Every structure is written in C-alpha cells, then in structure tokens.
C-alpha positions as a printed Julia matrix, in Angstrom:
325×3 Matrix{Float64}:
   8.12   -1.65  -14.26
   6.31    0.63  -16.72
   5.89    4.47  -15.49
   4.08    6.03  -18.81
   4.52    9.9   -19.28
   1.11    9.85  -21.49
  -2.18    8.18  -21.11
  -5.25    7.97  -23.45
  -8.29    5.71  -23.7
 -10.08    4.36  -26.76
 -13.73    2.97  -26.73
 -14.87    0.51  -29.43
 -18.92   -0.74  -29.64
 -19.98   -3.91  -31.52
 -23.81   -4.19  -32.18
 -25.42   -7.41  -33.46
 -29.09   -8.43  -33.49
 -28.58  -10.08  -29.99
 -26.41   -7.96  -27.94
 -24.45   -4.89  -27.78
 -20.86   -4.93  -26.8
 -18.76   -1.59  -25.38
 -15.32   -2.17  -24.65
 -12.58    0.74  -23.33
  -9.09    0.18  -22.94
  -6.11    2.6   -21.79
  -2.98    3.11  -23.95
   0.35    4.75  -22.7
   3.63    5.74  -23.89
   6.56    7.69  -22.58
   6.74    9.46  -26.13
   3.88   11.12  -26.76
  -0.13   11.4   -26.63
  -0.73   10.29  -29.9
   1.46    7.08  -29.26
  -0.63    6.52  -26.1
  -3.76    6.86  -28.37
  -2.62    4.35  -30.85
  -1.52    1.85  -27.95
  -4.98    2.53  -26.96
  -6.68    1.93  -29.92
  -4.64   -1.35  -30.46
  -5.76   -3.02  -27.06
  -9.12   -1.79  -27.33
  -9.48   -3.62  -30.72
  -7.79   -6.85  -29.29
  -9.99   -7.13  -26.46
 -12.91   -6.65  -28.4
 -11.85   -9.32  -30.66
 -11.06  -11.52  -27.48
 -14.41  -10.76  -25.75
 -16.32  -11.49  -29.04
 -14.93  -14.59  -29.05
 -16.08  -15.59  -25.85
 -13.27  -14.92  -23.23
 -14.46  -13.36  -19.74
 -12.62  -10.21  -20.23
 -13.53   -7.05  -18.27
 -15.32   -4.47  -20.4
 -13.49   -1.5   -19.22
 -10.44   -0.78  -17.08
 -10.57    1.45  -13.82
  -8.93    4.88  -13.91
  -6.54    4.62  -10.51
  -3.3     5.9    -9.74
  -1.45    2.94   -8.03
  -2.12   -0.73   -8.13
  -4.96   -1.26  -10.47
  -6.45   -4.66  -10.24
  -6.21   -5.19  -14.02
  -2.25   -4.47  -13.41
  -2.14   -1.01  -15.23
   1.1     0.61  -15.36
   1.62    3.14  -12.26
  -0.34    6.15  -13.4
   0.92    9.1   -11.45
   3.01   12.25  -12.22
   6.64   11.81  -13.1
   8.67   13.98  -11.04
  12.4    12.76  -11.7
  14.07    9.87  -13.0
  17.02    7.92  -11.96
  18.44    5.67  -14.2
  15.18    3.07  -14.22
  14.07    4.23  -10.9
  11.29    6.67  -11.02
   9.85    9.24   -8.49
   6.3     9.8    -8.34
   3.89   11.91   -6.75
   1.16    9.8    -5.73
  -2.92   10.53   -5.47
  -2.58   12.6    -1.98
   0.44   14.39   -2.98
   3.28   12.44   -1.25
   6.32   11.68   -3.73
   7.1     7.88   -4.18
  10.64    5.97   -5.29
   9.36    3.12   -7.72
  11.93    0.67   -8.51
  12.03   -2.49  -10.84
  14.4    -4.63   -8.61
  15.49   -3.04   -5.4
  13.4    -4.96   -2.71
  11.32   -2.51    0.13
   9.36   -3.85    2.46
   7.42   -2.15    5.04
   6.31   -3.7     8.62
   3.35   -2.04    9.98
   2.6    -2.28   13.58
  -0.21   -4.38   14.85
  -3.59   -2.93   15.85
  -4.3    -3.03   19.34
  -6.31   -6.28   19.78
 -10.17   -5.52   20.38
 -12.68   -7.04   22.83
 -14.88   -8.62   20.61
 -16.26  -11.99   21.85
 -15.62  -15.1    20.12
 -18.72  -16.92   18.62
 -18.22  -19.53   21.43
 -18.16  -16.64   24.1
 -21.53  -15.12   22.62
 -22.88  -18.6    22.57
 -22.07  -19.36   26.39
 -23.35  -15.77   26.99
 -26.39  -16.46   25.46
 -27.12  -19.58   26.99
 -26.44  -18.23   30.62
 -28.99  -15.65   29.7
 -31.79  -18.03   28.38
 -31.23  -20.12   31.37
 -31.68  -17.28   33.83
 -34.75  -16.13   32.06
 -36.36  -19.56   32.03
 -35.67  -19.89   35.84
 -37.24  -16.71   36.44
 -39.91  -16.98   33.98
 -39.18  -13.36   32.45
 -38.18  -12.1    29.06
 -37.38   -8.86   30.16
 -35.05  -10.39   32.84
 -33.29  -12.5    29.9
 -32.79   -9.37   27.71
 -31.53   -7.78   30.57
 -28.96  -10.27   31.56
 -27.83  -10.88   28.23
 -27.29   -7.06   27.36
 -25.49   -6.72   31.1
 -22.91   -9.9    30.51
 -22.03   -9.09   26.94
 -20.74   -5.56   28.04
 -18.99   -6.59   30.88
 -17.7    -9.85   29.11
 -16.45   -7.46   26.14
 -14.6    -5.25   28.73
 -13.05   -8.21   30.69
 -11.81   -9.92   27.18
 -10.6    -6.43   26.25
  -8.56   -5.97   29.14
  -7.2    -9.26   29.17
  -6.07   -9.22   25.48
  -4.56   -5.74   25.88
  -2.47   -6.81   28.92
  -1.47   -9.93   26.88
  -0.46   -7.45   24.11
   1.42   -5.17   26.39
   3.51   -8.03   28.39
   4.49   -9.11   24.54
   6.32   -5.9    24.11
   3.31   -3.7    22.63
   3.29   -2.97   18.59
   6.84   -2.01   18.11
   8.11   -4.87   20.15
   6.12   -7.36   18.27
   7.13   -5.88   14.69
  10.82   -5.58   15.77
  10.69   -9.47   16.9
   9.45  -10.46   13.49
  12.11   -8.38   11.7
  14.78   -9.51   14.0
  13.55  -13.82   13.17
  13.71  -12.38    9.59
  17.23  -11.56    9.78
  18.57  -14.28   11.86
  17.07  -16.43    9.53
  18.76  -14.91    6.48
  22.49  -14.47    7.53
  23.57  -14.19    3.78
  21.65  -11.41    3.11
  22.27   -7.66    3.84
  19.66   -5.65    5.03
  19.02   -1.73    6.16
  16.3    -1.0     8.64
  14.38    2.11    9.06
  11.74    3.53   11.49
   8.6     4.67    9.61
   5.66    6.6    11.62
   3.24    3.57   11.44
   6.32    0.74   11.86
   9.37   -0.17   10.23
  11.31   -0.43    6.77
  13.44   -3.2     5.59
  15.7    -2.46    2.3
  17.77   -5.18    0.73
  21.13   -4.34   -0.33
  22.79   -7.46   -1.19
  21.2    -8.13   -4.52
  18.43   -7.13   -6.78
  15.02   -9.03   -6.8
  12.31   -9.29   -9.38
   9.16   -8.68   -7.81
   7.28  -11.44   -8.67
  10.3   -13.93   -7.9
   9.28  -16.47   -5.08
  11.79  -15.09   -2.75
  10.56  -11.75   -2.6
   7.16  -13.13   -2.02
   8.33  -15.3     0.68
  10.28  -12.26    2.73
   6.72  -10.34    2.45
   4.87  -13.51    4.1
   7.6   -13.76    6.69
   7.89  -10.12    7.83
   4.21   -9.76    7.89
   4.15   -6.97    5.23
   0.82   -5.32    4.07
  -0.95   -7.84    1.42
  -2.02   -5.08   -0.64
   1.38   -3.69   -1.1
   2.74   -7.26   -1.84
  -0.1    -7.9    -4.46
   0.74   -4.38   -6.04
   4.37   -5.3    -6.63
   3.19   -8.46   -8.57
   0.64   -6.69  -10.47
   2.83   -3.58  -11.43
   6.2    -5.43  -11.09
   8.26   -3.16   -9.36
   9.08   -2.22   -5.52
   7.85    0.98   -3.8
   8.83    3.42   -0.85
   7.03    6.76   -0.02
  10.11    9.37    0.34
   8.32   12.53    1.15
   5.61   13.19    4.26
   1.86   12.5     3.99
   0.2    16.1     4.01
  -1.78   15.49    6.87
   0.74   14.72    9.09
   2.75   18.22    8.37
  -0.59   20.2     8.87
  -1.66   20.22    5.22
  -5.38   19.73    5.69
  -6.38   20.3     2.26
  -6.24   17.7    -0.43
  -4.04   18.07   -3.49
  -5.68   19.22   -6.7
  -7.37   17.14   -8.56
  -7.9    14.91   -5.32
  -7.36   11.08   -5.91
  -7.35   11.45   -9.48
  -5.51    9.09  -11.91
  -2.69   11.44  -13.59
  -3.11   13.22  -16.75
  -0.84   15.96  -18.21
  -3.45   18.57  -18.24
  -3.33   18.54  -14.36
   0.5    19.71  -14.26
  -0.16   23.63  -14.65
  -3.48   23.99  -12.62
  -2.97   26.71  -10.45
  -4.41   25.08   -7.36
  -2.34   22.44   -7.87
   0.76   24.67   -8.24
  -0.26   26.38   -4.75
  -0.6    23.27   -3.03
   2.48   22.0    -4.08
   4.41   25.2    -2.82
   2.74   24.85    0.6
   3.4    21.23    0.91
   7.2    21.61   -0.23
   7.45   24.49    2.71
   5.86   22.31    5.41
   7.7    19.04    4.46
  11.17   21.12    5.17
  10.81   19.73    8.86
  10.01   16.59    8.87
  11.51   13.19    7.51
   9.74   10.21    5.9
  11.74    7.58    7.86
  14.99    7.15    9.98
  17.62    5.03    9.69
  17.88    2.51   12.54
  20.65   -0.21   11.88
  22.35   -2.1     9.13
  22.58   -5.86    9.14
  24.61   -8.73    7.37
  28.24   -8.76    6.07
  27.3    -9.61    2.3
  29.01   -7.49   -0.24
  26.74   -4.45   -1.2
  25.22   -4.66   -4.27
  26.12   -1.71   -6.41
  22.83   -0.74   -8.18
  20.92   -1.26   -4.71
  23.53    0.63   -2.79
  23.08    3.78   -5.21
  19.62    3.67   -4.92
  19.9     3.35   -0.77
  21.72    6.9    -0.99
  18.86    8.36   -3.0
  16.28    6.88   -0.74
  18.17    8.22    2.49
  18.63   11.61    0.78
  15.07   12.07   -0.48
  13.3    10.33    3.19
  16.2    12.67    5.03
  16.79    9.26    7.0
  19.91   10.33    8.44
  18.45   13.92    9.84
  17.19   14.32   13.64
  13.79   15.25   12.32
  10.34   13.98   13.15
   9.2    11.32   10.9
   5.79   11.66    8.88
C-alpha cells in the first residue's frame, strides 16, 4: 500500500512524419514535490518508450482519489499515520482508515426486488395481446391489452417478489444469514462484527492478510462484499474502512472544497475547505460510523490486527450509543 503525500504530472510528446504521440504520467513521493516530479518524469519516459515499441498502454492516467483503473496509489489528503496504517480524507470529506494487511469487508444490504418482467414473461404478455388483437381484428385493442397486461403483471410480480423477500427476513436478515454461514464455515477464524448504516462490517483479528491473496478474495466472494471494493483492494494493495460519518447523513448539504477532486497540497489551506471541515467536525460529534455487534471465534488475537481494531473502534465510536451515519 502506498499513500503518497506529494503528486506531480509529466508530459512527453513524440512527433514523426507518420504520427504524433502524447503521453502523460503521474509521479508521487512522501518526501517532496521535486521527488514526485522526478518520479513522474521517469514514468513518462518509460511509458513513451514502451508505447513507441508497440505496447498497448494508455496515453494518460486519470486524476482520481481512490481506486483508479490504472491501479495508482491512493490520492487523498493524509490526516494521520499510525505505523503503516494511514487515515485519509476521501473526496466527499469523510475519514478512511487504510491498512496494508488487516482485512475489512463491508456487506451491504440487498436492494428490494423490483417488478420487472423476465423476457419469458414479456413474451407471454405479447403473445396474449396479439391473440386478442387478431381475434377482435383491432390494433387499438391489441395495444390496450398489451399496456394493461404489462402494468398489471408488473404490479403482481413486484408484490409476489417482495412477499418472498420479506418471508426470508428482509435485507438485514438476508445479509446476516450470509455472514453467519461465512463464520460457521471458518471456526478457526476470529472475527468482529459491526452494524453500518447500509449493512454490516466484518474485521478479521486472527491474522493479517495480503489484499491480493486468494483467501481474501474468497472471503469477499462468500460474503457478497461489494465487487468494486474487492477490485480496489487488489488494485491498490490495501484494505479500507470509512471511520467518520458521510456528510449528507449528518446534515451537511454542501460539498467539501474542492468537490470530488483528487488531492493536491495546495488544497490544504483553502478557506472554504477549512470552514467546511470545522462544520463537519462539529456535526459529526453526535454520530458514530458503525456500531459493535459481536465477536466470533476463539483463535488468538493477532497483535497488529488487535491494535488496528482499537484504533478503528475509537475513530468510529463503535462502542458508543449514537446513531450511525
């Protein structure tokens, strides 16, 4: 995991009688902007040579904060460092705990099922409407039957699906069932469960994990964890957990300044940003980010995981009787 403090960009252009190639690359450093620029210069030179040699590399990298498709390091404001764990502020202003080897997995609730008809259902409705239209010799009747049948069938299907969904316990029970099955299949693990605003969070405490190892990927799959998050863990070689509230859940309607931009050092002292941070910190006092639910398993605690657990719970206020946001 790399969370650099300094970023720069370099640009090179190659012209020949047949084509023009422009390549851009970012560089980063924990030491200085000059080192970040030197890194960018080296990366853009290498990329240009490889492209000219025929490799199908992208001409530029996207300026994003977290989870770039090119697998760039995390580009967010560094708020604190705790050993090799880093607390950053994300694009909408919340704090995130980034760790190279302590496994977090958020399990969000399923969305309630809709009433969209399957293609077989639509085909059956269409055939029925055509049959009525041909029987009566009326195109207008065909259209009327088609529209009415689709509307009625959609309402019926939606109601039946929601009844079946609720019979299985609804979104919370379904998510908890997946988690309970996961825990039961791993009696040699030690896990800590939290409730989040949109689901649950699991934290592994019996050992550390490499984000790109097979067992971590299998854990995400078995839990039904968000696929985008799982891909980010691989691309940026870290695990991550939000540890302060989402602003819009605590009454902060306006966006942080600048909104959604990837971090750069010159943003740090923007007056509008500093004012937003004061308002956000004040509003966040009445909220937690997750709530502790239970521990599972008797495996010995991994010291590093347990130390990060203490930090996580403190930042999230997981043991306090507060609304979660």
